[in-house]
C-alpha positions in Angstrom: -13.8 -17.1 -5.1 -15.7 -15.3 -7.9 -14.8 -11.6 -8.4 -16.2 -10.7 -11.8 -14.4 -13.1 -14.1 -15.4 -16.7 -14.1 -11.9 -17.7 -15.4 -10.1 -15.9 -12.5 -9.1 -18.2 -9.7 -8.1 -16.3 -6.5 -6.4 -17.4 -3.3 -6.4 -15.3 -0.2 -3.8 -15.3 2.5 -3.6 -13.4 5.8 -2.5 -13.9 9.4 -6.1 -13.8 10.4 -8.8 -16.3 9.3 -11.8 -14.6 7.6 -14.2 -15.4 4.8 -11.7 -14.2 2.1 -8.8 -16.2 3.5 -7.9 -19.6 2.1 -4.5 -19.9 3.8 -3.5 -18.4 7.2 0.2 -17.7 6.7 3.0 -15.3 7.3 3.7 -13.2 4.2 7.5 -13.6 4.9 7.1 -17.3 4.1 4.4 -17.9 1.6 3.2 -21.6 1.5 3.3 -21.8 -2.3 5.7 -23.2 -4.9 7.9 -20.8 -6.8 6.3 -19.4 -10.0 2.8 -20.4 -8.9 0.8 -17.3 -9.7 0.1 -14.9 -12.6 -0.6 -12.0 -10.2 -0.3 -10.9 -6.6 -2.4 -8.1 -5.0 -1.2 -6.9 -1.7 -3.1 -4.1 0.0 -2.4 -2.6 3.4 0.0 -5.4 4.4 3.6 -4.1 4.0 3.2 -1.7 6.9 2.4 -4.6 9.2 5.3 -6.9 8.4 8.7 -6.7 10.1 10.7 -7.2 6.9 8.9 -5.7 3.8 11.9 -6.5 1.6 11.5 -10.2 2.4 7.8 -10.1 1.7 8.4 -8.5 -1.7 11.1 -11.2 -2.4 8.4 -13.8 -1.6 6.0 -12.1 -4.0 8.7 -12.2 -6.7 9.4 -15.9 -5.9 5.7 -17.0 -6.2 5.0 -15.0 -9.4 5.4 -16.7 -12.7 7.8 -15.1 -15.2 6.1 -11.9 -16.5 3.6 -12.1 -13.5 2.0 -8.9 -12.2 2.0 -7.3 -8.7 -0.3 -4.6 -7.4 0.6 -3.1 -4.0 -0.9 -0.4 -1.9 0.8 0.8 1.3 0.2 3.8 3.6 2.5 6.8 3.6 1.0 9.7 5.6 -1.3 7.8 8.0 -1.4 7.3 11.7 -0.7 3.9 13.4 -3.4 1.3 12.9 -3.4 -2.2 14.4 -1.4 -0.8 17.2 1.7 -2.9 18.0 1.5 -4.5 14.6 2.1 -1.4 12.6 5.8 -0.9 11.7 6.6 1.0 8.4 5.5 3.7 6.1 6.8 4.3 2.5 7.1 7.4 0.4 6.2 6.9 -3.2 9.9 6.7 -4.1 10.7 4.3 -1.3 7.8 2.1 -2.2 8.9 2.0 -5.9 12.4 1.0 -4.8 11.0 -1.8 -2.6 9.7 -3.2 -5.9 12.9 -2.6 -7.8 12.9 -6.1 -9.3 9.6 -5.2 -11.1 9.1 -3.3 -14.3 6.9 -0.3 -13.5 3.6 -0.1 -15.3 2.1 2.6 -13.1 2.8 4.1 -9.7 1.4 7.0 -7.7 -0.1 8.3 -4.6 -3.6 7.3 -3.6 -5.6 9.9 -1.6 -4.1 13.3 -1.3 -2.9 15.7 1.4 -6.5 16.4 2.4 -7.1 12.8 3.4 -3.7 12.7 5.2 -4.6 15.8 7.1 -8.1 14.5 7.9 -6.5 11.4 9.4 -4.3 13.7 11.5 -7.2 15.8 12.7 -9.2 12.7 13.7 -6.3 11.3 15.7 -5.6 14.7 17.3 -9.2 14.8 18.5 -9.0 11.2 19.7 -5.9 12.1 21.7 -7.3 15.4 23.0 -10.6 14.0 24.2 -9.4 10.4 24.8 -12.4 9.1 22.9 -12.5 7.6 19.5 -16.3 8.4 19.2 -15.9 12.1 20.1 -12.8 12.4 17.9 -14.5 10.8 14.9 -17.6 13.0 15.3 -15.6 16.2 15.6 -13.4 15.3 12.6 -16.3 14.7 10.2 -16.7 18.3 8.9 -12.9 18.6 8.4 -12.9 15.2 6.6 -15.7 16.3 4.2 -14.0 19.6 3.3 -10.5 18.2 3.0 -11.5 15.2 0.8 -13.5 17.6 -1.4 -10.4 19.9 -1.7 -8.2 16.9 -2.6 -10.0 16.8 -6.0 -8.2 20.0 -6.9 -4.6 19.2 -5.9 -2.1 18.4 -8.6 -1.2 14.8 -9.3 2.5 15.6 -8.7 1.7 16.7 -5.1 1.0 13.0 -4.4 4.8 12.4 -4.5 5.2 14.4 -1.4 1.9 14.3 0.5 -0.3 11.3 -0.3 -2.1 9.3 2.3 -0.9 6.1 0.6 1.1 4.9 -2.4 0.5 2.2 -5.0 2.6 0.3 -7.5 1.6 -1.9 -10.4 4.4 -3.8 -12.0 5.6 -6.8 -13.9 8.2 -9.3 -12.8 11.4 -8.8 -14.6 15.1 -9.7 -14.4 16.1 -6.1 -14.7 16.7 -4.3 -11.4 15.9 -0.6 -11.0 19.0 1.3 -10.1 19.2 4.0 -7.4 20.2 6.5 -10.1 17.1 5.5 -12.3 14.9 5.7 -9.2 15.8 9.4 -8.6 14.8 10.3 -12.1 11.2 9.1 -11.4 10.6 11.8 -8.8 8.0 14.4 -10.0 7.1 16.1 -6.8 7.7 19.7 -5.7 10.9 19.4 -3.7 
């Protein structure tokens, strides 16, 4: 697959077959040899697996030494994919999930306004028992709240982001619980 760099070779995996999927597989048991990849990008997956720690261990296994991982996972979002939605992570919980990786960057993506707009939409869905009516009624709130998100402090994303991300490098050093706590920059 070509995604902007002719020298970049990508392989897509998912539990569903689609045009971007090369291997249909369970992320708990990746069908690749150890140390096969320079990088892994996992987006909106960890909330849908039963054992996120095992999936992260598989990512670690298939990455070459000094390989990179980028992960995005919801925090303050409602259930999506129904029965196949299991877990949410705070920014700190998500960082600790990737404790075997050196942190390059981590943070919240989308602020409290986006999280609140999700809640309003789902409230209207529940109230009117209609996704269409709920979506239409939530549009003005979504526009206003997403605009206001541009003015919130970056530190607020530790406590109220819609999702979290982590960019890291495979290492043999494991983040301790004590070191984890020092990373918190929120308002609590």
